C-alpha positions as CSV (number, residue, x, y, z in Angstrom):
1,M,26.8,-9.8,-13.4
2,A,26.2,-6.1,-12.9
3,T,22.9,-4.9,-11.4
4,I,20.7,-3.6,-14.2
5,N,17.3,-3.4,-12.6
6,K,16.5,-1.3,-9.6
7,F,13.1,-1.1,-7.8
8,K,11.7,0.9,-4.9
9,I,9.6,-1.5,-2.9
10,A,7.4,-0.5,0.1
11,L,6.5,-2.9,2.8
12,V,2.9,-2.2,4.0
13,G,0.8,-3.8,6.6
14,K,-1.1,-3.5,9.9
15,P,0.8,-3.0,13.1
16,N,2.3,-6.3,14.4
17,A,1.8,-8.1,11.0
18,G,5.5,-9.0,10.8
19,K,6.6,-6.1,8.6
20,S,9.7,-5.3,10.6
21,S,10.8,-8.9,10.8
22,L,10.4,-9.2,7.0
23,F,12.4,-6.0,6.5
24,N,15.2,-7.5,8.5
25,Q,15.1,-10.7,6.5
26,L,15.3,-8.8,3.3
27,T,17.9,-6.2,4.2
28,G,20.1,-7.8,6.8
29,L,22.7,-5.2,7.9
30,N,22.1,-3.0,4.8
31,Q,19.8,-0.6,6.7
32,K,19.5,3.1,7.3
33,I,17.3,4.6,10.0
34,G,16.1,8.2,10.0
35,N,12.8,10.2,10.0
36,F,10.3,10.8,7.3
37,P,10.5,14.4,6.0
38,G,8.8,16.9,8.3
39,V,7.8,14.4,11.0
40,T,9.3,12.5,13.9
41,V,8.2,9.1,12.5
42,D,11.0,6.5,12.1
43,K,11.9,5.8,8.5
44,R,13.8,2.5,7.9
45,T,15.2,1.8,4.4
46,G,17.6,-0.8,3.2
47,L,19.0,-2.6,0.1
48,C,18.1,-6.1,-1.0
49,Q,19.8,-8.0,-3.8
50,L,16.8,-9.9,-5.2
51,N,18.9,-11.7,-7.8
52,P,22.2,-11.0,-9.5
53,A,20.6,-8.5,-11.9
54,T,18.0,-6.9,-9.6
55,Q,18.4,-4.7,-6.6
56,A,15.6,-3.2,-4.5
57,Q,15.5,-0.3,-2.1
58,I,13.2,-1.6,0.6
59,I,11.1,1.0,2.6
60,D,9.5,-0.2,5.8
61,L,6.4,2.0,6.1
62,P,4.7,2.5,9.4
63,G,1.8,0.3,10.3
64,I,-1.6,1.2,8.9
65,Y,-5.2,-0.1,9.1
66,S,-6.8,1.7,6.2
67,F,-6.6,4.8,4.0
68,Y,-8.6,6.8,6.5
69,P,-5.6,7.7,8.8
70,R,-6.1,8.4,12.5
71,T,-2.5,8.7,13.5
72,L,0.6,10.5,12.1
73,D,2.1,7.1,11.2
74,E,-0.9,6.3,9.0
75,K,-0.8,9.7,7.4
76,V,2.8,9.2,6.4
77,V,1.8,6.0,4.5
78,T,-1.2,7.5,2.8
79,E,0.7,10.5,1.5
80,I,3.4,8.3,0.1
81,L,1.2,5.7,-1.6
82,A,-1.3,8.3,-3.0
83,D,1.2,10.7,-4.5
84,K,3.5,9.8,-7.4
85,K,5.5,13.0,-6.8
86,N,6.5,11.8,-3.4
87,E,10.2,10.9,-3.4
88,L,9.4,7.6,-1.6
89,Y,6.6,6.6,-4.0
90,P,7.3,2.9,-4.7
91,D,7.4,0.9,-7.9
92,R,5.6,-1.9,-6.2
93,V,4.2,-2.9,-2.8
94,V,4.5,-6.0,-0.6
95,L,1.5,-6.2,1.7
96,I,2.2,-8.3,4.8
97,A,-0.9,-9.9,6.1
98,D,-1.6,-11.7,9.4
99,A,-3.0,-15.0,8.1
100,T,-5.0,-15.4,11.3
101,N,-6.9,-12.2,10.6
102,L,-6.9,-12.1,6.9
103,K,-10.2,-10.4,6.1
104,N,-9.3,-7.2,8.0
105,C,-5.9,-7.1,6.1
106,L,-7.7,-7.5,2.8
107,L,-9.5,-4.2,3.3
108,L,-6.2,-2.3,3.1
109,L,-5.1,-4.5,0.2
110,T,-8.1,-3.6,-1.9
111,Q,-7.4,0.1,-1.3
112,I,-3.8,-0.3,-2.5
113,I,-5.1,-2.2,-5.6
114,D,-7.5,0.6,-6.4
115,L,-4.6,3.1,-6.3
116,G,-3.2,1.2,-9.3
117,L,0.0,0.1,-7.5
118,P,1.4,-3.3,-8.3
119,V,1.2,-5.4,-5.2
120,I,2.3,-8.8,-3.8
121,L,0.3,-10.3,-0.9
122,A,2.6,-12.0,1.6
123,L,0.7,-14.2,4.1
124,N,2.6,-14.3,7.4
125,M,1.9,-16.5,10.4
126,M,0.4,-19.3,8.3
127,D,1.6,-21.8,11.0
128,Q,-0.6,-20.0,13.6
129,A,-3.5,-20.0,11.2
130,A,-3.2,-23.7,10.7
131,K,-3.1,-24.3,14.5
132,A,-6.3,-22.2,14.7
133,G,-7.9,-24.5,12.1
134,L,-7.9,-21.9,9.4
135,S,-7.4,-23.0,5.8
136,I,-6.6,-20.5,3.0
137,D,-6.7,-21.4,-0.7
138,L,-3.8,-19.4,-2.1
139,I,-4.6,-20.1,-5.7
140,K,-8.3,-19.0,-5.3
141,L,-7.2,-15.9,-3.4
142,A,-4.7,-14.9,-6.0
143,I,-7.3,-15.3,-8.8
144,Q,-9.9,-13.3,-6.9
145,L,-7.5,-10.5,-6.2
146,D,-5.4,-10.8,-9.4
147,V,-2.2,-10.4,-7.4
148,P,0.6,-12.9,-6.6
149,V,0.2,-14.5,-3.2
150,V,3.0,-16.2,-1.2
151,M,3.3,-17.8,2.2
152,I,6.1,-16.6,4.4
153,N,7.3,-16.8,8.0
154,A,9.0,-13.5,8.6
155,R,10.7,-14.7,11.8
156,N,12.5,-17.8,10.5
157,G,12.8,-16.8,6.8
158,H,10.5,-19.5,5.3
159,G,9.2,-18.4,1.9
160,I,11.6,-15.4,1.6
161,E,13.4,-16.7,-1.5
162,E,10.1,-17.3,-3.2
163,L,9.0,-13.8,-2.2
164,K,12.2,-12.3,-3.6
165,K,11.6,-14.0,-7.0
166,L,8.1,-12.4,-7.1
167,M,9.6,-9.0,-6.1
168,A,12.1,-9.2,-9.0
169,A,9.7,-10.5,-11.7
170,P,7.5,-8.3,-14.0
171,L,4.5,-7.3,-11.9
172,P,1.5,-5.6,-13.5
173,A,-1.1,-3.9,-11.4
174,S,-4.2,-5.9,-10.6
175,S,-7.0,-5.7,-13.1
176,K,-9.6,-5.7,-10.3
177,K,-11.5,-2.6,-9.0
178,F,-13.1,-2.9,-5.6
179,Y,-14.7,0.5,-4.9
180,P,-16.6,2.5,-7.5
181,I,-16.4,6.1,-6.5
182,E,-19.7,7.4,-5.0
183,K,-22.0,9.0,-7.6
184,E,-22.1,12.2,-5.6
185,A,-18.2,12.3,-5.5
186,K,-17.7,11.7,-9.2
187,P,-17.9,15.4,-10.4
188,A,-15.3,16.4,-7.8
189,T,-12.9,13.5,-8.7
190,E,-13.2,14.4,-12.4
191,K,-12.1,18.0,-11.6
192,I,-9.1,16.7,-9.6
193,K,-8.2,14.2,-12.4
194,E,-8.2,17.0,-14.9
195,R,-6.3,19.5,-12.8
196,F,-3.6,17.1,-11.8
197,H,-3.5,14.9,-14.9
198,L,-4.5,11.8,-13.1
199,A,-5.9,8.7,-14.8
200,N,-7.0,6.8,-11.6
201,D,-10.3,7.6,-9.9
202,Y,-9.2,6.4,-6.5
203,V,-6.0,8.4,-6.5
204,A,-8.0,11.5,-7.3
205,Y,-10.4,10.6,-4.5
206,Q,-7.5,10.4,-2.1
207,F,-6.3,13.9,-3.1
208,L,-9.7,15.0,-1.9
209,Q,-9.4,13.0,1.3
210,Q,-5.8,13.7,2.1
211,T,-5.4,17.3,1.1
212,K,-3.6,18.4,4.2
213,S,-1.2,15.4,4.2
214,L,0.1,15.4,0.6
215,V,3.5,17.2,1.0
216,S,4.1,17.7,-2.7
217,L,1.1,20.0,-3.1
218,S,1.7,23.7,-3.5
219,E,-0.5,26.2,-1.5
220,E,-2.3,27.0,-4.8
221,E,-3.0,23.3,-5.5
222,R,-4.1,22.8,-1.9
223,A,-6.5,25.7,-2.2
224,F,-7.9,24.4,-5.4
225,I,-8.6,21.0,-3.9
226,T,-10.2,22.6,-0.8
227,E,-12.4,24.8,-3.0
228,V,-13.6,21.7,-4.9
229,S,-14.2,19.8,-1.7
230,N,-16.2,22.6,-0.2
231,H,-18.2,23.1,-3.4
232,Y,-19.3,19.4,-3.5
233,Q,-19.4,19.1,0.4
234,L,-16.9,16.3,0.3
235,F,-15.4,16.5,3.8
236,P,-12.8,13.8,4.6
237,G,-14.3,10.5,5.7
238,K,-17.8,11.4,4.4
239,Y,-18.2,8.1,2.5
240,Q,-15.8,6.0,4.8
241,G,-18.6,3.8,6.1
242,A,-20.1,3.1,2.6
243,E,-16.6,2.4,1.2
244,T,-15.8,0.0,4.1
245,I,-19.1,-1.9,3.7
246,L,-18.5,-2.3,-0.1
247,R,-15.0,-3.5,0.3
248,F,-15.8,-6.1,3.0
249,G,-18.7,-7.2,0.7
250,A,-16.2,-7.7,-2.2
251,I,-13.8,-9.8,-0.1
């Protein structure tokens, strides 16, 4: 049977969550290594045949803690996931979470959900979580987040076939919203939504936060966003603390 469905799928997670091991499990020898455009950050991509009719281009994005990037690696991730014009913008995301430190991983997951991206939560290191006496109710977690949740072991391949089935299946974006944009930031986000024809509040908010990082922006567009930011005094990270508290409260 010929391949008829093709997806672009990004692997996202904190450093040392098992992302690279999962990438190797999915792609085997079908890998390419290069750099992300304009930077010296390694870019690993590969092909994975999810089923006879579905093939995916897998993008192993650098490790990231949150959408308030502190390193060049993190900036690469935020600019890809926040900008549909980016050539690497994915059709869906697999977030790999360390099951022994799940709460911190869920902060990043809720940010990706708020961007409107379809996402699967892959819980890695469940064996270590069990040894530590941790118990995770997968069904309850999936309902609370409104995303598919699957257990995997990225090193030995346990759960990979189930993950591939989820990756190939229809995957709507989560219906949940975890962070209502701050009242003071709403007028600015509305201007960005109107100017760039955006429907998503959090995407517009990220345009204000990541103005220097979004490579698809023209100088005119960048100047417009900067003018809006200055007018409403929305410097990057202004509401980071409030957002983090709200997100941790929601999870």
